[in-house]
Wavefront OBJ file of the C-alpha trace (Angstrom):
o trace
v 0.000 0.000 0.000
v 1.394 3.394 -0.983
v 1.938 6.121 1.560
v 0.131 9.102 0.007
v 1.216 12.383 1.560
v -0.486 15.360 -0.015
v 0.254 19.016 0.591
v -2.557 21.021 2.123
v -1.355 24.063 0.209
v -2.886 24.976 -3.126
v 0.540 25.946 -4.484
v 2.294 23.494 -6.772
v 4.798 21.445 -4.734
v 8.471 21.977 -5.539
v 8.993 18.201 -5.609
v 6.500 15.453 -6.367
v 6.987 11.700 -6.310
v 4.330 9.262 -7.458
v 4.578 5.510 -6.823
v 8.381 5.569 -6.757
v 10.021 2.188 -6.417
v 13.707 1.270 -6.244
v 15.489 -2.065 -5.851
v 19.108 -3.145 -5.842
v 20.470 -6.525 -6.932
v 23.380 -8.253 -5.211
v 24.178 -11.566 -6.852
v 20.843 -13.331 -7.154
v 19.227 -11.378 -4.346
v 17.009 -8.408 -5.163
v 16.270 -6.019 -2.292
v 13.537 -3.399 -2.563
v 14.715 -0.148 -0.982
v 11.699 2.054 -1.749
v 8.159 0.692 -1.839
v 5.887 2.728 -4.156
v 6.357 6.056 -2.362
v 4.105 9.002 -3.137
v 4.807 12.392 -1.568
v 4.876 16.140 -2.129
v 7.561 18.530 -0.847
v 6.305 22.067 -0.424
v 8.223 25.021 -1.798
v 10.173 27.283 0.558
v 10.196 24.856 3.484
v 12.813 22.822 5.321
v 11.608 19.241 5.053
v 13.412 16.555 7.015
v 13.374 12.880 6.079
v 14.390 10.990 9.198
v 14.940 7.354 9.945
v 17.571 4.729 10.812
v 20.515 3.884 8.583
v 19.493 1.694 5.667
v 15.839 2.759 5.652
v 16.070 4.216 2.127
v 16.143 7.931 2.905
v 19.392 8.677 1.030
v 18.163 6.686 -1.961
v 14.956 8.717 -1.939
v 16.964 11.948 -1.834
v 19.097 10.795 -4.778
v 15.996 10.011 -6.830
v 14.195 13.250 -5.972
v 17.307 15.245 -6.924
v 17.824 13.442 -10.222
v 21.130 11.845 -9.193
v 19.629 8.382 -9.543
v 16.698 7.032 -11.602
v 13.759 5.219 -10.053
v 12.856 1.724 -11.259
v 9.209 2.752 -11.460
v 7.085 5.805 -10.756
v 7.370 9.489 -11.611
v 9.347 12.380 -10.117
v 8.657 16.033 -10.903
v 10.991 18.805 -9.761
v 9.952 22.447 -10.284
v 7.387 21.191 -12.785
v 9.900 19.135 -14.799
v 9.383 15.398 -15.243
v 12.905 14.149 -14.465
v 12.538 10.807 -16.247
v 11.657 12.695 -19.436
v 14.945 14.615 -19.486
v 18.022 13.457 -21.372
v 21.220 12.986 -19.380
v 22.543 16.313 -20.663
v 19.279 18.126 -19.869
v 19.223 16.563 -16.401
v 22.790 17.722 -15.707
v 21.857 21.220 -16.884
v 18.775 21.207 -14.630
v 20.841 20.215 -11.587
v 23.481 22.836 -12.382
v 21.003 25.679 -12.766
v 18.367 24.853 -10.151
v 19.800 22.670 -7.394
v 22.447 22.719 -4.684
v 23.899 19.733 -2.826
v 25.467 19.301 0.596
v 26.930 15.908 1.478
v 28.252 14.262 4.619
v 31.794 14.125 3.211
v 32.072 17.823 2.221
v 33.435 17.003 -1.307
v 36.000 19.807 -1.332
v 39.110 20.057 -3.546
v 42.290 19.979 -1.411
v 44.197 22.497 -3.565
v 41.478 25.170 -3.694
v 40.777 27.895 -1.148
v 37.294 28.235 0.323
v 36.634 31.135 -2.062
v 37.763 29.124 -5.083
v 35.606 26.152 -4.000
v 32.510 28.358 -4.018
v 33.400 30.115 -7.272
v 33.944 26.893 -9.224
v 30.322 25.861 -9.948
v 29.445 29.478 -10.726
v 31.952 29.453 -13.577
v 30.253 26.315 -14.938
v 26.947 28.210 -14.812
v 28.429 30.848 -17.099
v 28.590 33.726 -14.611
v 31.070 36.483 -15.322
v 34.172 36.304 -13.123
v 33.304 39.457 -11.192
v 29.747 38.300 -10.492
v 30.964 34.845 -9.456
v 33.496 36.382 -7.076
v 30.865 38.654 -5.500
v 28.353 35.833 -5.014
v 31.032 33.590 -3.521
v 32.142 36.243 -1.050
v 28.563 37.015 0.008
v 27.756 33.321 0.512
v 30.883 32.686 2.589
v 30.112 35.734 4.709
v 26.554 34.493 5.199
v 27.809 31.221 6.689
v 30.321 33.066 8.894
v 33.507 32.319 6.951
v 34.344 35.760 5.585
v 37.682 35.977 7.460
v 38.705 32.426 6.418
v 37.794 32.379 2.736
v 41.432 32.205 1.576
v 42.140 29.006 3.540
v 42.309 25.521 2.025
v 40.428 22.497 3.455
v 43.459 21.251 5.429
v 43.421 24.529 7.361
v 39.699 24.339 8.214
v 37.801 22.393 10.869
v 35.139 19.853 9.941
v 32.382 22.322 10.702
v 34.050 25.000 8.586
v 34.442 22.575 5.682
v 30.723 21.828 5.803
v 29.962 25.540 5.855
v 32.120 25.977 2.729
v 30.065 23.225 1.096
v 26.845 25.005 2.084
v 28.176 28.326 0.765
v 29.085 26.607 -2.507
v 25.499 25.419 -2.874
v 24.001 28.712 -1.673
v 26.021 30.840 -4.122
v 24.197 29.174 -7.012
v 20.948 30.647 -5.632
v 19.183 27.297 -6.110
v 15.461 26.787 -5.845
v 16.159 23.316 -4.424
v 18.816 22.458 -1.828
v 19.463 18.798 -0.998
v 21.402 17.864 2.131
v 22.422 14.257 2.823
v 23.399 13.688 6.477
v 24.990 17.168 6.711
v 25.707 16.958 10.460
v 26.652 13.309 10.994
v 30.418 13.935 10.765
v 30.311 16.961 13.092
v 30.416 17.488 16.835
v 27.416 18.940 18.647
v 28.448 22.608 18.397
v 29.310 22.521 14.694
v 26.278 20.386 13.936
v 24.048 23.009 15.539
v 25.652 25.765 13.449
v 24.961 23.826 10.247
v 21.367 23.159 11.283
v 20.805 26.861 11.978
v 22.256 27.814 8.582
v 20.012 25.384 6.689
v 17.020 26.744 8.588
v 17.928 30.337 7.671
v 18.395 29.456 4.006
v 14.830 28.154 3.807
v 13.469 31.143 5.749
v 15.475 33.999 4.223
v 15.926 32.813 0.647
v 12.664 30.947 0.116
v 14.695 27.887 -0.875
v 13.126 24.442 -0.729
v 15.504 22.506 1.547
v 15.192 18.719 1.645
v 17.425 17.107 4.246
v 17.864 13.458 5.145
v 19.301 12.752 8.568
v 19.022 10.608 11.669
v 20.176 13.586 13.784
v 17.335 14.334 16.253
v 18.497 17.962 16.599
v 17.182 18.711 13.130
v 13.599 17.840 14.042
v 12.935 21.044 15.977
v 14.165 23.188 13.083
v 12.196 21.507 10.309
v 8.891 22.760 8.935
v 7.917 19.162 8.276
v 9.252 15.759 9.249
v 8.754 12.575 7.236
v 9.716 9.470 9.217
v 10.931 6.521 7.133
v 11.480 2.873 7.932
v 12.131 -0.086 5.625
v 11.558 1.935 2.463
v 8.208 3.348 3.515
v 7.082 6.646 5.001
v 5.437 5.917 8.335
v 4.447 9.423 9.411
v 4.243 13.006 8.189
v 4.038 15.738 10.809
v 4.824 19.362 11.605
v 7.004 19.757 14.719
v 5.487 21.738 17.572
v 8.142 24.470 17.250
v 7.246 25.026 13.594
v 3.545 25.177 14.435
v 4.196 27.897 17.005
v 6.402 29.845 14.585
v 3.759 29.655 11.856
v 1.051 30.790 14.277
v 3.123 33.751 15.424
v 3.877 34.740 11.841
v 0.154 34.942 11.082
v -0.674 37.128 14.074
v -1.050 40.832 13.260
v 1.625 43.051 14.727
v 0.630 45.401 17.510
l 1 2 3 4 5 6 7 8 9 10 11 12 13 14 15 16 17 18 19 20 21 22 23 24 25 26 27 28 29 30 31 32 33 34 35 36 37 38 39 40 41 42 43 44 45 46 47 48 49 50 51 52 53 54 55 56 57 58 59 60 61 62 63 64 65 66 67 68 69 70 71 72 73 74 75 76 77 78 79 80 81 82 83 84 85 86 87 88 89 90 91 92 93 94 95 96 97 98 99 100 101 102 103 104 105 106 107 108 109 110 111 112 113 114 115 116 117 118 119 120 121 122 123 124 125 126 127 128 129 130 131 132 133 134 135 136 137 138 139 140 141 142 143 144 145 146 147 148 149 150 151 152 153 154 155 156 157 158 159 160 161 162 163 164 165 166 167 168 169 170 171 172 173 174 175 176 177 178 179 180 181 182 183 184 185 186 187 188 189 190 191 192 193 194 195 196 197 198 199 200 201 202 203 204 205 206 207 208 209 210 211 212 213 214 215 216 217 218 219 220 221 222 223 224 225 226 227 228 229 230 231 232 233 234 235 236 237 238 239 240 241 242 243 244 245 246 247 248 249 250 251 252 253
């Protein structure tokens, strides 16, 4: 039975999945990782997909972001049917509209923080001056203005992850995907990263989809989807987000 999670908003969801299924084969054994999932991800929100390791949440993120095809079902991102795009068109879509933050940072050892952030902007075709300005602004936004000339070996784990976030943010993506962004960090740096992701959704109107088993993220999310064994078991709005939404609707004195 499919888990059908529909948005209560009348606005078109930023991400839509319909009856998505994914299996992997090892030898003669086929294991189903996602069981006919159907869900909507609302635009401009921080949505958290939580669950234990191996439950399928990272696979779901990869499929929703176009990094991996589904075996069956449909995925629409910003109104585009991903399965209908050629490989080249899909790469162009990811370059122009999405940002990614991974557990392992994925930084180039020889490049400074500023150069790391500038690199994808050059692929997007931005003029050098514009790319430099965006990169500086993004690094300042994540608190790394004074350290932008340093290379990864000179940065802490938390600072490396903030460089990765700045690299994604500088593209000004409509969609930001984060795969276990805090799992390699200590409590203090993990909290900084969580706060930054929350601000990106709030201040930039970016749709942030994060998969994590870090319980600290729950209180910062607008919505939490709990996964287990390739299925979504629950869909709820944390109490803190409900209070924030209620306060935002109240007229000012």
